[in-house]
MOPAC internal coordinates of N, CA, C and O (Angstrom, degrees):
PM7 1SCF
backbone

  N    0.0000 0     0.00 0     0.00 0    0    0    0
  C    1.3716 1     0.00 0     0.00 0    1    0    0
  C    1.5284 1   111.40 1     0.00 0    2    1    0
  O    1.2310 1   118.75 1   -32.58 1    3    2    1
  N    1.2234 1   119.98 1   147.42 1    3    2    1
  C    1.4555 1   119.91 1   178.31 1    5    3    2
  C    1.5347 1   115.41 1  -125.91 1    6    5    3
  O    1.2310 1   119.51 1   -13.30 1    7    6    5
  N    1.3169 1   118.54 1   166.70 1    7    6    5
  C    1.4010 1   126.76 1   176.81 1    9    7    6
  C    1.5024 1   111.31 1   -48.62 1   10    9    7
  O    1.2310 1   119.72 1   -56.94 1   11   10    9
  N    1.3710 1   118.13 1   123.06 1   11   10    9
  C    1.4819 1   119.71 1   179.00 1   13   11   10
  C    1.5538 1   112.50 1    98.26 1   14   13   11
  O    1.2310 1   120.16 1   164.88 1   15   14   13
  N    1.3477 1   117.30 1   -15.12 1   15   14   13
  C    1.4622 1   115.24 1   179.44 1   17   15   14
  C    1.5528 1   113.66 1   -66.00 1   18   17   15
  O    1.2310 1   120.76 1   -31.26 1   19   18   17
  N    1.2663 1   116.16 1   148.74 1   19   18   17
  C    1.5274 1   119.84 1   177.32 1   21   19   18
  C    1.5935 1   103.41 1  -105.85 1   22   21   19
  O    1.2310 1   122.53 1   -59.79 1   23   22   21
  N    1.2181 1   112.76 1   120.21 1   23   22   21
  C    1.5369 1   120.39 1  -175.29 1   25   23   22
  C    1.5584 1   106.86 1  -115.79 1   26   25   23
  O    1.2310 1   120.98 1   -53.93 1   27   26   25
  N    1.3293 1   115.74 1   126.07 1   27   26   25
  C    1.4063 1   120.16 1   179.43 1   29   27   26
  C    1.5349 1   109.90 1  -119.72 1   30   29   27
  O    1.2310 1   122.70 1   -17.41 1   31   30   29
  N    1.2665 1   112.43 1   162.59 1   31   30   29
  C    1.5748 1   118.76 1   173.42 1   33   31   30
  C    1.5567 1   108.75 1  -140.66 1   34   33   31
  O    1.2310 1   123.17 1   -45.51 1   35   34   33
  N    1.2405 1   111.54 1   134.49 1   35   34   33
  C    1.4776 1   117.76 1  -177.46 1   37   35   34
  C    1.5142 1   110.11 1  -132.36 1   38   37   35
  O    1.2310 1   122.74 1   -22.86 1   39   38   37
  N    1.4270 1   112.36 1   157.14 1   39   38   37
  C    1.3758 1   121.93 1   178.84 1   41   39   38
  C    1.4848 1   108.13 1  -119.80 1   42   41   39
  O    1.2310 1   117.70 1   -51.01 1   43   42   41
  N    1.3493 1   121.98 1   128.99 1   43   42   41
  C    1.5168 1   124.50 1   175.56 1   45   43   42
  C    1.5341 1   103.36 1  -100.57 1   46   45   43
  O    1.2310 1   121.52 1   -63.78 1   47   46   45
  N    1.3513 1   114.70 1   116.22 1   47   46   45
  C    1.3787 1   124.55 1  -176.70 1   49   47   46
  C    1.6166 1   110.80 1   -72.82 1   50   49   47
  O    1.2310 1   120.71 1   157.16 1   51   50   49
  N    1.2914 1   116.25 1   -22.84 1   51   50   49
  C    1.5525 1   121.83 1  -179.28 1   53   51   50
  C    1.5286 1   110.64 1   -77.40 1   54   53   51
  O    1.2310 1   122.81 1   136.03 1   55   54   53
  N    1.3461 1   112.21 1   -43.97 1   55   54   53
  C    1.5093 1   116.03 1  -176.29 1   57   55   54
  C    1.4584 1   111.92 1  -100.43 1   58   57   55
  O    1.2310 1   117.87 1   174.46 1   59   58   57
  N    1.3794 1   121.66 1    -5.54 1   59   58   57
  C    1.3699 1   125.56 1  -177.61 1   61   59   58
  C    1.5522 1   111.59 1    57.91 1   62   61   59
  O    1.2310 1   119.73 1  -138.59 1   63   62   61
  N    1.3397 1   118.12 1    41.41 1   63   62   61
  C    1.3787 1   122.19 1  -177.64 1   65   63   62
  C    1.5444 1   110.34 1  -125.75 1   66   65   63
  O    1.2310 1   121.39 1   -29.23 1   67   66   65
  N    1.2488 1   114.95 1   150.77 1   67   66   65
  C    1.5133 1   125.48 1  -177.97 1   69   67   66
  C    1.6008 1   105.80 1  -106.73 1   70   69   67
  O    1.2310 1   123.12 1   -42.34 1   71   70   69
  N    1.3734 1   111.62 1   137.66 1   71   70   69
  C    1.5183 1   114.09 1   178.16 1   73   71   70
  C    1.5538 1   104.13 1  -139.80 1   74   73   71
  O    1.2310 1   123.63 1   -27.62 1   75   74   73
  N    1.3584 1   110.64 1   152.38 1   75   74   73
  C    1.4891 1   117.71 1   177.88 1   77   75   74
  C    1.5245 1   109.38 1  -111.02 1   78   77   75
  O    1.2310 1   120.47 1   -20.57 1   79   78   77
  N    1.2946 1   116.71 1   159.43 1   79   78   77
  C    1.4176 1   126.37 1   172.16 1   81   79   78
  C    1.5163 1   112.43 1  -128.18 1   82   81   79
  O    1.2310 1   121.03 1   -29.03 1   83   82   81
  N    1.2531 1   115.63 1   150.97 1   83   82   81
  C    1.5011 1   121.23 1  -179.15 1   85   83   82
  C    1.5751 1   103.11 1  -134.12 1   86   85   83
  O    1.2310 1   121.34 1   -62.76 1   87   86   85
  N    1.3144 1   115.04 1   117.24 1   87   86   85
  C    1.5022 1   119.15 1   177.14 1   89   87   86
  C    1.4236 1   112.14 1    57.26 1   90   89   87
  O    1.2310 1   118.34 1  -142.80 1   91   90   89
  N    1.3518 1   120.77 1    37.20 1   91   90   89
  C    1.3695 1   122.27 1   174.99 1   93   91   90
  C    1.5909 1   114.84 1    88.69 1   94   93   91
  O    1.2310 1   119.93 1   175.45 1   95   94   93
  N    1.3315 1   117.74 1    -4.55 1   95   94   93
  C    1.4335 1   118.97 1  -179.95 1   97   95   94
  C    1.6084 1   112.11 1  -108.18 1   98   97   95
  O    1.2310 1   123.45 1   -45.47 1   99   98   97
  N    1.2683 1   111.00 1   134.53 1   99   98   97
  C    1.4723 1   116.01 1  -178.72 1  101   99   98
  C    1.5220 1   109.13 1   -69.96 1  102  101   99
  O    1.2310 1   119.12 1   -51.18 1  103  102  101
  N    1.3613 1   119.28 1   128.82 1  103  102  101
  C    1.4510 1   123.49 1   179.23 1  105  103  102
  C    1.5233 1   111.29 1   -96.13 1  106  105  103
  O    1.2310 1   120.85 1  -168.50 1  107  106  105
  N    1.3299 1   115.99 1    11.50 1  107  106  105
  C    1.4812 1   117.89 1  -175.71 1  109  107  106
  C    1.4371 1   120.24 1    86.17 1  110  109  107
  O    1.2310 1   121.14 1    -3.37 1  111  110  109
  N    1.3837 1   115.42 1   176.63 1  111  110  109
  C    1.5507 1   118.59 1   179.03 1  113  111  110
  C    1.4757 1   108.78 1   -70.23 1  114  113  111
  O    1.2310 1   122.50 1   -43.15 1  115  114  113
  N    1.3545 1   112.82 1   136.85 1  115  114  113
  C    1.4122 1   121.31 1   179.09 1  117  115  114
  C    1.5644 1   107.37 1  -105.10 1  118  117  115
  O    1.2310 1   119.97 1   147.41 1  119  118  117
  N    1.3944 1   117.66 1   -32.59 1  119  118  117
  C    1.3822 1   117.48 1  -177.59 1  121  119  118
  C    1.5632 1   104.75 1  -149.39 1  122  121  119
  O    1.2310 1   121.45 1   -31.23 1  123  122  121
  N    1.3876 1   114.84 1   148.77 1  123  122  121
  C    1.4910 1   121.01 1   177.63 1  125  123  122
  C    1.4255 1   110.83 1  -123.12 1  126  125  123
  O    1.2310 1   119.63 1   -20.74 1  127  126  125
  N    1.3426 1   118.31 1   159.26 1  127  126  125
  C    1.4406 1   120.33 1   176.47 1  129  127  126
  C    1.4915 1   114.56 1    73.08 1  130  129  127
  O    1.2310 1   121.66 1  -151.76 1  131  130  129
  N    1.3169 1   114.44 1    28.24 1  131  130  129
  C    1.5664 1   118.10 1  -171.98 1  133  131  130
  C    1.5970 1   103.65 1   -93.32 1  134  133  131
  O    1.2310 1   122.15 1   -61.59 1  135  134  133
  N    1.2673 1   113.50 1   118.41 1  135  134  133
  C    1.4682 1   121.11 1   174.01 1  137  135  134
  C    1.5049 1   114.03 1  -134.69 1  138  137  135
  O    1.2310 1   120.53 1   -31.61 1  139  138  137
  N    1.2385 1   116.59 1   148.39 1  139  138  137
  C    1.4226 1   118.79 1  -178.64 1  141  139  138
  C    1.5924 1   114.59 1   129.76 1  142  141  139
  O    1.2310 1   118.38 1    18.54 1  143  142  141
  N    1.2557 1   120.69 1  -161.46 1  143  142  141
  C    1.3708 1   126.33 1   175.49 1  145  143  142
  C    1.5401 1   109.86 1   -96.96 1  146  145  143
  O    1.2310 1   120.17 1   -48.43 1  147  146  145
  N    1.2888 1   117.28 1   131.57 1  147  146  145
  C    1.4200 1   122.47 1   179.35 1  149  147  146
  C    1.5674 1   113.70 1  -120.26 1  150  149  147
  O    1.2310 1   119.22 1   -30.62 1  151  150  149
  N    1.2913 1   119.10 1   149.38 1  151  150  149
  C    1.4035 1   125.01 1  -179.15 1  153  151  150
  C    1.5063 1   107.21 1  -129.28 1  154  153  151
  O    1.2310 1   119.26 1   -46.25 1  155  154  153
  N    1.4178 1   119.01 1   133.75 1  155  154  153
  C    1.4620 1   121.16 1   174.61 1  157  155  154
  C    1.5422 1   109.65 1   -60.41 1  158  157  155
  O    1.2310 1   121.25 1   -45.31 1  159  158  157
  N    1.2778 1   115.22 1   134.69 1  159  158  157
  C    1.4963 1   122.98 1  -176.26 1  161  159  158
  C    1.4914 1   105.10 1  -142.29 1  162  161  159
  O    1.2310 1   121.88 1   -35.17 1  163  162  161
  N    1.3872 1   114.01 1   144.83 1  163  162  161
  C    1.4161 1   119.23 1   175.06 1  165  163  162
  C    1.6025 1   109.40 1  -136.04 1  166  165  163
  O    1.2310 1   121.38 1   -38.31 1  167  166  165
  N    1.2533 1   114.96 1   141.69 1  167  166  165
  C    1.3778 1   121.21 1   177.90 1  169  167  166
  C    1.4944 1   111.94 1  -121.92 1  170  169  167
  O    1.2310 1   119.35 1   -53.45 1  171  170  169
  N    1.3783 1   118.85 1   126.55 1  171  170  169
  C    1.4612 1   125.93 1   178.51 1  173  171  170
  C    1.5606 1   106.99 1  -100.47 1  174  173  171
  O    1.2310 1   123.08 1   -26.35 1  175  174  173
  N    1.3488 1   111.70 1   153.65 1  175  174  173
  C    1.4609 1   118.24 1  -173.56 1  177  175  174
  C    1.5679 1   110.57 1  -102.23 1  178  177  175
  O    1.2310 1   119.15 1   135.31 1  179  178  177
  N    1.3506 1   119.23 1   -44.69 1  179  178  177
  C    1.3779 1   122.34 1  -172.96 1  181  179  178
  C    1.4468 1   115.66 1  -116.57 1  182  181  179
  O    1.2310 1   117.51 1   -18.65 1  183  182  181
  N    1.3325 1   122.35 1   161.35 1  183  182  181
  C    1.4116 1   127.80 1   174.93 1  185  183  182
  C    1.5462 1   106.23 1   -66.74 1  186  185  183
  O    1.2310 1   119.82 1   -48.37 1  187  186  185
  N    1.3224 1   117.96 1   131.63 1  187  186  185
  C    1.4692 1   121.80 1   176.83 1  189  187  186
  C    1.5418 1   113.96 1    91.52 1  190  189  187
  O    1.2310 1   120.35 1  -178.31 1  191  190  189
  N    1.2455 1   116.93 1     1.69 1  191  190  189
  C    1.5051 1   122.62 1   177.50 1  193  191  190
  C    1.5369 1   105.98 1   -67.71 1  194  193  191
  O    1.2310 1   121.88 1   -35.75 1  195  194  193
  N    1.3560 1   114.01 1   144.25 1  195  194  193
  C    1.4053 1   119.96 1   175.52 1  197  195  194
  C    1.5613 1   108.59 1  -126.75 1  198  197  195
  O    1.2310 1   122.33 1   -27.83 1  199  198  197
  N    1.3164 1   113.14 1   152.17 1  199  198  197
  C    1.4781 1   119.87 1   179.99 1  201  199  198
  C    1.4609 1   108.21 1  -146.83 1  202  201  199
  O    1.2310 1   120.19 1   -39.89 1  203  202  201
  N    1.3821 1   117.24 1   140.11 1  203  202  201
  C    1.4674 1   121.17 1   172.26 1  205  203  202
  C    1.4804 1   103.43 1  -113.34 1  206  205  203
  O    1.2310 1   121.61 1   -41.68 1  207  206  205
  N    1.4071 1   114.51 1   138.32 1  207  206  205
  C    1.4343 1   123.09 1  -173.91 1  209  207  206
  C    1.5603 1   108.27 1  -113.91 1  210  209  207
  O    1.2310 1   121.43 1   -43.07 1  211  210  209
  N    1.3227 1   114.87 1   136.93 1  211  210  209
  C    1.4963 1   123.21 1   174.56 1  213  211  210
  C    1.4663 1   107.58 1  -121.79 1  214  213  211
  O    1.2310 1   119.02 1   -72.03 1  215  214  213
  N    1.2541 1   119.48 1   107.97 1  215  214  213
  C    1.4694 1   122.23 1   178.67 1  217  215  214
  C    1.5506 1   113.87 1  -100.89 1  218  217  215
  O    1.2310 1   122.20 1  -158.59 1  219  218  217
  N    1.3073 1   113.40 1    21.41 1  219  218  217
  C    1.3993 1   121.32 1   177.57 1  221  219  218
  C    1.4951 1   116.03 1   112.28 1  222  221  219
  O    1.2310 1   119.77 1  -174.87 1  223  222  221
  N    1.3509 1   118.05 1     5.13 1  223  222  221
  C    1.4179 1   123.39 1  -178.27 1  225  223  222
  C    1.6228 1   109.62 1   -78.42 1  226  225  223
  O    1.2310 1   120.01 1   162.74 1  227  226  225
  N    1.2705 1   117.58 1   -17.26 1  227  226  225
  C    1.4433 1   119.66 1   173.64 1  229  227  226
  C    1.5528 1   105.32 1  -140.72 1  230  229  227
  O    1.2310 1   122.34 1    -9.74 1  231  230  229
  N    1.3603 1   113.12 1   170.26 1  231  230  229
  C    1.4669 1   118.65 1  -175.86 1  233  231  230
  C    1.5334 1   114.86 1   -58.28 1  234  233  231
  O    1.2310 1   121.76 1   -37.67 1  235  234  233
  N    1.2924 1   114.24 1   142.33 1  235  234  233
  C    1.4935 1   117.34 1   177.83 1  237  235  234
  C    1.4961 1   108.94 1   -83.16 1  238  237  235
  O    1.2310 1   118.42 1   -26.54 1  239  238  237
  N    1.3382 1   120.62 1   153.46 1  239  238  237
  C    1.4302 1   119.34 1   171.76 1  241  239  238
  C    1.5139 1   114.80 1   -72.39 1  242  241  239
  O    1.2310 1   122.61 1   145.67 1  243  242  241
  N    1.2945 1   112.60 1   -34.33 1  243  242  241
  C    1.4727 1   120.51 1   172.95 1  245  243  242
  C    1.5951 1   111.22 1   -74.40 1  246  245  243
  O    1.2310 1   121.68 1   -46.58 1  247  246  245
  N    1.3651 1   114.39 1   133.42 1  247  246  245
  C    1.4989 1   115.89 1  -173.51 1  249  247  246
  C    1.5322 1   106.03 1   -83.48 1  250  249  247
  O    1.2310 1   121.51 1   -89.08 1  251  250  249
  N    1.3161 1   114.72 1    90.92 1  251  250  249
  C    1.4792 1   121.11 1  -173.70 1  253  251  250
  C    1.5271 1   110.05 1   -69.17 1  254  253  251
  O    1.2310 1   119.87 1   147.35 1  255  254  253
  N    1.4008 1   117.85 1   -32.65 1  255  254  253
  C    1.3858 1   122.15 1   179.77 1  257  255  254
  C    1.5081 1   107.44 1   -67.24 1  258  257  255
  O    1.2310 1   117.65 1   130.65 1  259  258  257
  N    1.2439 1   122.08 1   -49.35 1  259  258  257
  C    1.5390 1   121.00 1   176.36 1  261  259  258
  C    1.5501 1   110.43 1   -56.26 1  262  261  259
  O    1.2310 1   118.71 1   142.36 1  263  262  261
  N    1.3418 1   120.06 1   -37.64 1  263  262  261
  C    1.4829 1   123.02 1   176.04 1  265  263  262
  C    1.5172 1   112.84 1   -62.63 1  266  265  263
  O    1.2310 1   123.25 1   135.63 1  267  266  265
  N    1.2938 1   111.38 1   -44.37 1  267  266  265
  C    1.5246 1   122.12 1   178.33 1  269  267  266
  C    1.5434 1   108.89 1   -56.87 1  270  269  267
  O    1.2310 1   121.68 1   128.88 1  271  270  269
  N    1.3403 1   114.39 1   -51.12 1  271  270  269
  C    1.4408 1   120.50 1  -176.08 1  273  271  270
  C    1.5956 1   109.85 1   -63.06 1  274  273  271
  O    1.2310 1   121.08 1   138.38 1  275  274  273
  N    1.3000 1   115.53 1   -41.62 1  275  274  273
  C    1.4848 1   120.35 1  -179.14 1  277  275  274
  C    1.4895 1   106.98 1   -66.84 1  278  277  275
  O    1.2310 1   118.00 1   139.36 1  279  278  277
  N    1.2608 1   121.42 1   -40.64 1  279  278  277
  C    1.4710 1   121.24 1  -176.37 1  281  279  278
  C    1.5932 1   108.55 1   -71.82 1  282  281  279
  O    1.2310 1   119.68 1   145.33 1  283  282  281
  N    1.3130 1   118.22 1   -34.67 1  283  282  281
  C    1.4648 1   120.27 1   176.31 1  285  283  282
  C    1.5183 1   109.06 1   -64.04 1  286  285  283
  O    1.2310 1   119.61 1   136.98 1  287  286  285
  N    1.3006 1   118.36 1   -43.02 1  287  286  285
  C    1.4218 1   124.69 1  -179.20 1  289  287  286
  C    1.5536 1   111.18 1   -64.25 1  290  289  287
  O    1.2310 1   119.35 1   142.70 1  291  290  289
  N    1.3399 1   118.85 1   -37.30 1  291  290  289
  C    1.3236 1   126.24 1   177.85 1  293  291  290
  C    1.5827 1   108.03 1   -67.08 1  294  293  291
  O    1.2310 1   120.80 1   133.05 1  295  294  293
  N    1.3199 1   116.07 1   -46.95 1  295  294  293
  C    1.3839 1   122.17 1  -179.49 1  297  295  294
  C    1.5960 1   115.07 1   -61.02 1  298  297  295
  O    1.2310 1   122.79 1   137.96 1  299  298  297
  N    1.3669 1   112.26 1   -42.04 1  299  298  297
  C    1.4483 1   122.65 1   177.21 1  301  299  298
  C    1.6121 1   105.15 1   -60.81 1  302  301  299
  O    1.2310 1   119.71 1   133.56 1  303  302  301
  N    1.2552 1   118.15 1   -46.44 1  303  302  301
  C    1.4844 1   122.95 1  -178.83 1  305  303  302
  C    1.4542 1   113.74 1   -61.01 1  306  305  303
  O    1.2310 1   120.48 1   139.48 1  307  306  305
  N    1.3804 1   116.69 1   -40.52 1  307  306  305
  C    1.4825 1   119.96 1   175.62 1  309  307  306
  C    1.4890 1   108.90 1   -67.78 1  310  309  307
  O    1.2310 1   117.03 1   139.56 1  311  310  309
  N    1.2593 1   123.25 1   -40.44 1  311  310  309
  C    1.4319 1   124.04 1   175.81 1  313  311  310
  C    1.4668 1   113.28 1   -56.47 1  314  313  311
  O    1.2310 1   121.71 1   130.66 1  315  314  313
  N    1.3626 1   114.34 1   -49.34 1  315  314  313
  C    1.5008 1   117.97 1  -177.37 1  317  315  314
  C    1.5243 1   110.47 1   -66.39 1  318  317  315
  O    1.2310 1   118.45 1   153.51 1  319  318  317
  N    1.2385 1   120.56 1   -26.49 1  319  318  317
  C    1.5259 1   124.04 1   178.25 1  321  319  318
  C    1.5122 1   113.31 1   -79.30 1  322  321  319
  O    1.2310 1   120.36 1   167.04 1  323  322  321
  N    1.2906 1   116.91 1   -12.96 1  323  322  321
  C    1.4719 1   122.76 1  -174.00 1  325  323  322
  C    1.5602 1   109.95 1   -75.24 1  326  325  323
  O    1.2310 1   120.89 1   -59.97 1  327  326  325
  N    1.3338 1   115.90 1   120.03 1  327  326  325
  C    1.4698 1   117.19 1  -176.53 1  329  327  326
  C    1.5429 1   109.53 1   -71.38 1  330  329  327
  O    1.2310 1   120.07 1   -32.36 1  331  330  329
  N    1.3104 1   117.47 1   147.64 1  331  330  329
  C    1.4431 1   125.00 1  -175.92 1  333  331  330
  C    1.5006 1   104.99 1  -121.65 1  334  333  331
  O    1.2310 1   119.49 1   -51.27 1  335  334  333
  N    1.3295 1   118.59 1   128.73 1  335  334  333
  C    1.4542 1   120.01 1   174.38 1  337  335  334
  C    1.4759 1   107.73 1   -77.03 1  338  337  335
  O    1.2310 1   119.14 1   -54.02 1  339  338  337
  N    1.3249 1   119.26 1   125.98 1  339  338  337
  C    1.4664 1   123.69 1  -175.53 1  341  339  338
  C    1.4874 1   109.51 1   -62.21 1  342  341  339
  O    1.2310 1   118.74 1   148.73 1  343  342  341
  N    1.2505 1   120.01 1   -31.27 1  343  342  341
  C    1.5389 1   123.40 1  -177.31 1  345  343  342
  C    1.4979 1   107.39 1   -63.56 1  346  345  343
  O    1.2310 1   117.59 1   158.17 1  347  346  345
  N    1.3261 1   122.19 1   -21.83 1  347  346  345
  C    1.4873 1   122.85 1  -178.42 1  349  347  346
  C    1.5215 1   112.77 1   -85.16 1  350  349  347
  O    1.2310 1   119.11 1   173.29 1  351  350  349
  N    1.3581 1   119.31 1    -6.71 1  351  350  349
  C    1.4592 1   125.58 1  -176.46 1  353  351  350
  C    1.5328 1   105.89 1   -94.43 1  354  353  351
  O    1.2310 1   121.59 1   -49.26 1  355  354  353
  N    1.3404 1   114.57 1   130.74 1  355  354  353
  C    1.4309 1   122.13 1   176.45 1  357  355  354
  C    1.5119 1   107.23 1   -68.59 1  358  357  355
  O    1.2310 1   120.35 1   -31.78 1  359  358  357
  N    1.3934 1   116.93 1   148.22 1  359  358  357
  C    1.5006 1   117.58 1   177.31 1  361  359  358
  C    1.6032 1   113.37 1   -75.17 1  362  361  359
  O    1.2310 1   120.10 1   180.00 1  363  362  361

C-alpha cells in the first residue's frame, strides 16, 4: 500500500468471511470461518504516520451497496439450486 491509498475492511455475515478493499476495489476474501465479536483496529508502522478513519459517517469509496446486491443474488441462486425432498413438503 502507498501514501494516499484508501483501504477498507468488510465482513460478510452470510459467508462469515472478511475481505479487504484498496481504492474502492475488492481484493477478495482474506479470511473465512470468522465468527464472534469484532472490533475495528488499526496498526501503524512508523513514527509520524497518520490515518483517517471512516466507520460509516461518510460514503465509502467501495460500493458496498453493489456488493450487498451481488451477494444477495448469489445467495438466492444457491437457494434455488438446493434440492428439496418432496416428502418433506406438506400437501
